[in-house]
N, C-alpha and C positions, 0 to 999 in steps of 0.2 A: 546940445552942449556935450562936449567931450572932455573928460578928465582923465588924467593919468593916475593910477593908483600905486602907491608904494606901501607894502605891508611890512611892519616891524615885528620881528620875532619876539622881541622883549621891549618893554617900555623905553622910549627914547625921550627923556625929559630935558635934555640939554638945550633944545631949540624951542621949547614950548614955554609960553608965558604962564600957563596954568597946567601943572603936571597931571591934573585929573581929567584933562580933555581927551576924548576918544580919538579925535582927528584934528589935523591942522591943514588948512588950505594955503598954499603959496603959489599964486598965479593959477596955473592949470594943473598943479600937482596936489593930490590929496594924500597925506601921510596918515596912516591908521596905526594907532597903538593897539595891536592885535590882542595882547593880553587883557587890556582893559575892556576891549570890545567883546571878548569872549564872556567875561563876567557880566557886562552890561546887557548883552543880548541873549544870554542863556544858551549859547551854542559855541562849539569849538570848530564848526565847519567854516573853513576859510572862504569858500565860494559864497556861502550864505552871508557871512559878515561883509565881504566886499560888496556884494550886490545890494544888500540892505543899506549900507552906508552911502553908496553912490546914489541910491534913490533918495536918501535923506538929504544929500547934497542938492539934488534937484528941487526938493520941497523947500529947503532952507534958502535957496537962492532965487526962488520964484522964476526960474527959467532965464535969468539974466546972468551977468558975470558972477562967477562963483563967490558966494558970500560966506566968509568964515564965521562971523557972529551969528547969522541966521541959521546956518547949518549946525553950529554948536548948540544953539537953543533947541532945535528940533531933536538932535541926538540926546540932549539932556532930558527932554520930555520922555523919550523912550526909556532911557536909563532909569529915570525916577519911577517908572511903572514896575520896574524889576521883573521883566519877563523871565520865565523859567525854561522856555524852549523856543523853537523857531516860530511856531504858531502864535504864541503870545507876543513874540517880538514883532511879527507882522501886524497883529492887531494893535499893538502899542504904536507902531509906525502910522497906521491908518488914523488913530486918534490924534497923533501929532499933526498929520497932514490936514485933517479936518479943522483942527484948531488954527492952523496957519492960513487956511482958506477963508476963514470967517473973520 
């Protein structure tokens, strides 16, 4: 699965139905609210955030067509754990992936 990533420097709530969402999937384009993602994943590293969110897209979509709702759910699980750094964000992502697999 290939997805294009667009990173927003500041929150762009104009096109989102729910402003608290970390990302929005439109076809094969994943738009990331980078400011919200920094807070949610305990990191300001753009490469880490992009990589983590693209992996969450894969988990939330179960390897099929990109699934906006499934991906939002998985990202919400990680956000709810409130990781404080990249290691905690990766552990939270694993927890979300295991939950989705069961």
